[in-house]
C-alpha positions, 0 to 999 in steps of 0.5 A: 780807063783800063790799064791792062791789055784786053785778055783773050779768053777761051769761048764757053764750051757750051757754045760749041757743045753738041746736043748730047753734051748739052743734055748731060752737061758733059761740057762742064767736065773740063772746069770740074777737073781744073778746079780739083787740081787748083783754085780757079783764077780770073784767067780761067773765066771763059768769054761770056756767051753771045746771048748774054753780052752786055753791049748788044743787050744794052743797045737793044734795050736802049733802042726800045727805051728811046722809042717808048720815050718818044711815044709815051709820057710814062714808060712801063718797065713791064711793057718794055721788058715784054717788048724785048724779052716777053716772047722768049719768056712765054715760049720757055714757060709754055714748054715748061707748062707742057711738061708740068701737065704731062707729069701732073696727069701721069705721076699721081696716076702711076703712084696710085695704081702702084699702091693699089696693086699692094692692096690685099684682095685686089684683082684689078691690077696684074703684075704687068700692070704694076710693072708698067706703072712702076716703069712709067713713074721711073721714066718720068723721073729720068725724063725730068732729070734730062729736061729740068736742069736744061730748062733752068739754064735757058731761063737763067740766060734770059734772066742774065740778058734782062739784068745786063740790059738794065745795068748797061742802060742805067749806066748810060743814063747816069752819064747823061743826067743833068746836075739837078738830077744828079743831086737828087739821085746819089751815087749810093742810089745808083749803086743800090739800083745796079747791085740790088734792085736789078738783081731782084729781076734776075732772081725773080724771072725763074720764080715768075715763070714757075708761078704762071705755069703753076697757076695754070697747073693749079686748075688742072690739079683741082680738076684731077682731085675733083675727078677722083674724089668728087665735090668733097675734094673742093673742101681742101682746095677751099682751105688752101685758097682761104688765106690768099686774100691775107697773103695778097695784103701782106704782099702789099705791106712788103712792097711798101717796106721794100721801098723804104728799105731801099731808100735807107740802103741808098742813104747808108751806101752814100754815107759810106762812100762819103766817109771812105772818100774823105777818110784822111780829112776825117782822121785829121779832124778825129771824126772817125767815131762820128762818121762810123756812128753815122753810118751805123745809125743809117744801117740800124734804120735799114735793118728795121725795115729789113726785119719787118719785111722778113717777119712778113715774108716768114708769116706768109710762108708759115701760114701757107705751109700750115694751111696746106696741112690743114687743107689735107686734113680737111680733105681726108676727113671729108673723104672719110665722111662721105665715102663708105670705103676709104681706098689707099689708091685714092688717098695717095693719088690725092696726096700727090696732087695735094702736094703739088697744090701745097707747093703752088699755094703754100710756097710759090704764091707766098714767095711770089707775092713777096717777090712781086712786092720787091719787084714793084719797089725795085721797078719804081726805083729803076724808073726814077733813075731812068726817068730822071732829067737828062741833058739834050744830045747834039751832034758835034760833027755838024759844025763848020767852025768852032764857036761859042756864042751866048745871048741872054742865057739864064741857067736855073737849078731847082728854081735857083738862078745860078747864071743870068743874062749871059751874053758873050762870044768867045774869040780865038786866043786866050780868054781869061775868066775872073771874078770874086768867090762864088760868082759863077766862073766854073758854072760859065765853063760848064755852060759852054760845055752844055752841062747845064740845061738852059732856062732862057736865052740862046746858046751856040756852042760848037766844036771839039772841047777839052776840059780841065776841072778845078778839082782834079779828077783822076781815076784808078788806072795808070798815069798814062791812061789818065792822060790818054783817056781813050785817045790814040797814043802819039809818042811825039805829042805825048812827050811834048804834053808831059814836058809843057805840063812839067811832068817829066821830073815827076815821072822819073821820081816814080819807080814805074814812071807813067805806068804808076797806078793812081789811087782813088782820087789821086790820094798817092799823088800830091795836089800839084801832080794831080792838077798837072795830070788833069791838065795834061789830059785836056791838053793832049786831046786835039780839040778846037776849044780848051776850057781850063777851070783854074788848073794852076792854083795848086802849083808852086810859083816856078812850076805854075809860071813854067806851065802857064808860059809853055803850055797855055801861052805857047802850046795852046797859042792861036787856039780857042782857050778859056782860062779861069784864074785869079793870078794877076799875071795871067790876066795881063797876058789875056787876049780877052777878059771876062769879069763875073759878078753874082752870076752875071758878066760884069765886063767882057772885052780887052784889058785895054778897054777896061775903065779905071775903077774896073781895073782896080776890081780886076786887081791888076798889079802894077808891077814890073813883069819879070819873065819866068826863067825856068832852068833846064836843071832839075835842081833849079826847077825840077823840069827837064827839057831832055825829050829822050825818056825811057817811058815809051819803052815801057808801053808794051810791058805787062800792065796791072789790073787796077781793081784786082783783089787778093782772092782766098783759096780753098774751102771757107774756113770753119772759123768764118762760120764760128765768127758769123755765129758769134756775131749773131749771139754765139754758138749756144744761142744758135744751138737752142734755135737748132733744137727748136728746128729739131722739135718742129721737124720731128713733129712734121715727120711724126705726123706723116707716120701718123697719117700713114698708120691712119690710112692703113687702118682706114684701108683695113676697116674698109676691107673688113667691112666688105668681107663682113657685109658691113657689120658695124658692131664688130669688136675689131672695127670698134677698136680700129675706129677708136685707134683711128680717132686717137691717131687723128687727134694726135695728128691734129696736135702735131699740126698745131704744134708744128705751126707754133714751133715754126713761128717761134723758130722764124722769130728767133732765127730772124733776130739771130741773123739780124744781129749777125748782119748788124754786128758784121757791118758795124765792126767793118765800118769801125775797123775801116775808119780806124785803119792805117792810111797805108790800107787806103793807099792799096785798096780802092773804094770800088773794092770796099764799096763792093763789100758794103753793097753786094756782099752785105746784101748777100749776108742780109737776105740770102744767107739767112734764108739759106741757113734756114732752108738748109736746117729744115731740109737736113732735118727733113731728110733725117725724118724721111730716112726714118720714115722709109726705114720704118717700112723696111730697114733694108731701105737704109742700105741704098739710102746710105749708098745714095747719100755717100755718092751724093756727098762725093759729087758735092766734094767734086762740085764745091771747089769749082762752085767756091772758086767761081763764087769768089770770082763773081764777087771779085769781078763785081769790084771793077763795076762798082769802081768804074761807076764810082770814078765815072760819077766823080768825073762826069763833066770831064767825061762829057767834055771829052766825049768819052761816054762811048769809050766808058760804056764799052769799058763798063760792058767789058767789066759787066761781061767778065762778071756775067761770065763768072756768074753764068759759069757758076750757074752751069756747074750748079745745074750740072751738079743738079743733073747728076743728083737727079740721075742718082735720085731716079736710080734710087727710086728705081731700087725702091720700086723694084724692091716692092715689085720683086721682093716685098709681096706682103707689103701693105698699100699704106707702107708702099705709098709711104715708102715710094712718096717719101723715097721720091721726096727724099731724093729731091730733099737730099738734092736740095739739102746738098744745093743749100749746103753748097749755097751756104758755103758760097754765101759764106764767102761773102762773110769771109770777104767782109771779115777780111775788112774787120781784120785790117791793121789798125792805128795805135790809139793808145797813149797819154791824154794830156790836159791843156796841151800844147800850152805854148805851141813849140814844135821840133823835128829831129832826124825825121824820115818817112818811107812811102811804098819803098820810096823815102819821101822825107830824109832825116829832116830836123828843124825847130819852131818857136811858139806863136811863130809862123812858118811858110813851107814851100817847094816844088810839087812833090818835094815833101811839104804834105809829107811833113803834115802827114808825120805831124798828124801821125798818118804814117809811121815815121823814124825820128822824133817830133816834139810838141811842147817838149812832148814826143807825139808818139807817146800821146794818144792819136785822138789827143794829138789830132784834136789839138792840131787844126788843119785847113786842108788843100781839098776842101771837103764838105759832108752830107748834112747841115752847116752845123754838122759840117763845122761841129759834128761832135756837138761841142759848141753853141750856135753862137760859137758857130755863127761867130766862126762863120762871120769871121770867114765872111760867109754870113751872106751865103749861109742863112741858117745853120740847118742849111743842107749840104748836098753832093759834097757841097756842090751848092757852094763854090770851091773857095766857099767850101774852103772858107767853111773849112777855115771856120772849122779851124777857128772854132777849135782854138788850137795852138797849132794850126796847119794851112795847106794851100788854104787860099789857093782857090780864092780871088785876091779880094777874098784871099786878102780878107782870109789872110786878115782873118788868119792874122786876127784869129791865129795871132797866138798860134803856131802856124804851118803854112803850105803855100804856092803863092809866095807873097802870102808867106812873106810875113812869116817868121821863117821859110822852110824850103823843101827839095826832094824830101830834104830841107834845102833852106830854113831861115827868115824871109829877109835873109833868104831874099837877100841871098840871090842864089837861094832857092827861095829867091829864085822861086820868088823871081818866078812868082813875080815877087821881087818887088815885094817889100821886106816883110815885117 
């Protein structure tokens, strides 16, 4: 499916870096330098590191999964992950635990001793001791800088291995799922699992590694506190642990919410994919508002669950922080109560330990519980996909000769029998399968492909198969790649195939020949071109058995007859060929005939063996067979026999990348931020929320200052008491106690106030972000449904779905938390600077220098991070697009045994995306490393200042300055990383906003009542240009009211282009008048609402029969039932609430077309377009439909595009199109009498010369 040559990429420099380069991240220097010169492009992405490659990880995971499935009925994902990645996870965690133990023991000790050195009157510690502890603290900071970022790199590699293994396995599983499983698990579900659920595992691995390490460290910290303070230390610990049960309960609630949330996300994505896939039909029916509102409604439901989840996570987080503050408060009070002397050394030692506990219990555990709930929900959804029913695998190479033999085979899907008692054996030659509408012809073909599990009987189906589906499946790539489909390019066979499939002339029309890129679903090709390319793919492959499911129904008669004679009868002569068809001539040419009825074989044998009554049922026309005479002239048939074409010379040319996106460059524009804030409620609302954050953080910082003052007072009181021999009635002590009590009361008030403001903050901010996400999504879907059709000709569904899945997920879940954290940390930094400066203003200078250097580092980091973030998003589009195309053509893929090819291509797409993400992570860790080094340097200055220049400092001020300086460095780092993440996440907003600015259709115009009253139609010098090609050339014709016009011409002649101009799907030159009104002056809604169409591709939507026929709710149930009765579908529809699933897969193609006909009947418009309305029907049903059209549209103007010429012989006039021009326009009798007319020649090819003169 790839249309471009595989790019040779440079190896990631980390692969060959030496130990010094690894430790210092110097291997990232080249990337930073390149990004400073220019924006990075896809060509700059390195080859993915070996440990993260998709194919080996996928293979390893699949092997383990297969072994587990054989051994156990229910597979535990946790057990499987442990089996594949557990030991590495444990090894990395153990190393991290050792580091945490060392830092937990020595860092509090170093801080406490350093603070104790500045206690007035102390004699225990000398200057050298203080210098030693200062160096110990600084050394630990530098060691952490070297260790921590590298540890995260290795942990991230493990996380990427897990996600790539998951995605690869899920894709492989999707290719093996049975039809019933596919109906239960939608494409939207699989996309959500890959883009959302799997990513939960990636972002959780680091968290859970930290979590189990912190739990072990928790016990150590508790011991250290107990060792320092005695039993009183457990008071604070008890406060922290008291909320754990509540947090666990909230975690369970979050899990249930996530399950519901993910279901709603699936439904939204499925509705979005369905809307985008059928956008042309939706526009013609004027259903844009209905479908966009449907998607918006599903989005609203999704956001309700997301908000509830956010509220609970925020509640857990705020309660955790509040409890940690209360715990520290209780700890201090207990310590003062039980201790006669309060020592600053003990207090700051315990504060440092308690800070670790606060991080563990107040932050990590609440987040971990919430993430654990998400993990469980995601694991359940992944398990649902991986445990879905799949088709049995079999070895195609173990057969002696090709063979298809069925003996009493029955096929059931969800307890519904679709085939019963099938007994047949296929013989060499042409076997034609025919029968009435919905009798099981296509299902029989899929049975031979083993695409359905057998409920009963025995089937032998051996050989190499080729398959051409009834509804053409084309994927976004070049036409040549669509035909080759992984097969080796054989120029001689290729040229022969495109010749017998009548594609030579089409390739000459295309500017880029067979290198023309096919749009999603082949939207830029005519129906006939799609059908012939789809057939060419099946024919090009050298197979034993060719299964052709009605591949010729969309072709005009001359081309259909040419392809039948040259391709099926000649090229496939003496092959095992099974052809589904309704064409009587094709039945006559069969070596063997199978007649289906109600899911059973009614007749199986040679035509000569059929009884007389059966002959009538088979509908053999006793007409003189007129051989097809296809001229070698392009003017006669459009098929040229000259084999010398210029296509082969193009093979080595540069090929386009199908899903390549136009990537924005430079920093994210400020307008993106303003637009995001405006979607959330406006800058003023955001400013008010920001003020709430300022008040909350101010109370937090002020409480720290109060606590320091209280510690200084307590230390001074202890010193005075010692000097005065515990004279408790000292006036000084009383005053100090009064002041200490006042401070502690104020501190209490600040803690409570901080809690209240935190809760208010979170509530308003969550609602702000919810509104922004909802409005962004709704605006995007509304703009996309209102976009001009040229937009969909240039953008693939994979690119668009990427915005609706991954980018919206980033806006929904990551961006709000990033903004929230950034504001909290930024204000926290300001508070810390203020606190440190309150000790000594001289600290302002190094703090300012530190921040300035860090900002310079950020300016170096951001161009690289921004480019790689955009590349990460852009390289996801091929993944989503490849998955979308694969699911749509799953039967063809299986028939061609192309699964391995597509799996390899999926792995290549995933490797490219993985490499971009991995590079982004590496440069992020490099940025973190350099910030750590600078932070350690800043701390060195603070410690040196106290040791060498501040001998009069109090122990409380020293403790405050050192602890806050240490936290300032980490806070500034965190703030800069969050700032960078904010801009990176804003690229998702930027990408979504791109689709809110697409060119819109002009819906303005007059609204006419009772128009058109007559139904007259006039084209005057109408021209249409499509991608620089003129597809209509100054055509002019007039249609009188109630006239029926048959429009014919070879595939690609411009028939469908006439319809496109009538519906104003594209801008055109000239004038089109309906009842003497220029349609350009009429609003699009009014125009399209008053023209009915039965499209060439019958499209049904997820919902009910009622919703599919009347989504606007304009008609009564009686009206709908009347329309259903008129199209003879009452036997197949028991209730208007009958559910439609998977684009109407519970109906045959012909039945879907009948439902589309009911849509046109119920609207009762004066102008009706039938675009190959009977192409997918058997002759009996076609006769009924023709009569239905005559009965219901007798007073209408009909435009009938047809390939079966006999169906339009009773039209008032025939319009013959050729190369975008009108070749002929006259009454059928006049055209038939002129033996040299285009129409007469086409009629001869269609076997219609014996037809009677039309009335």
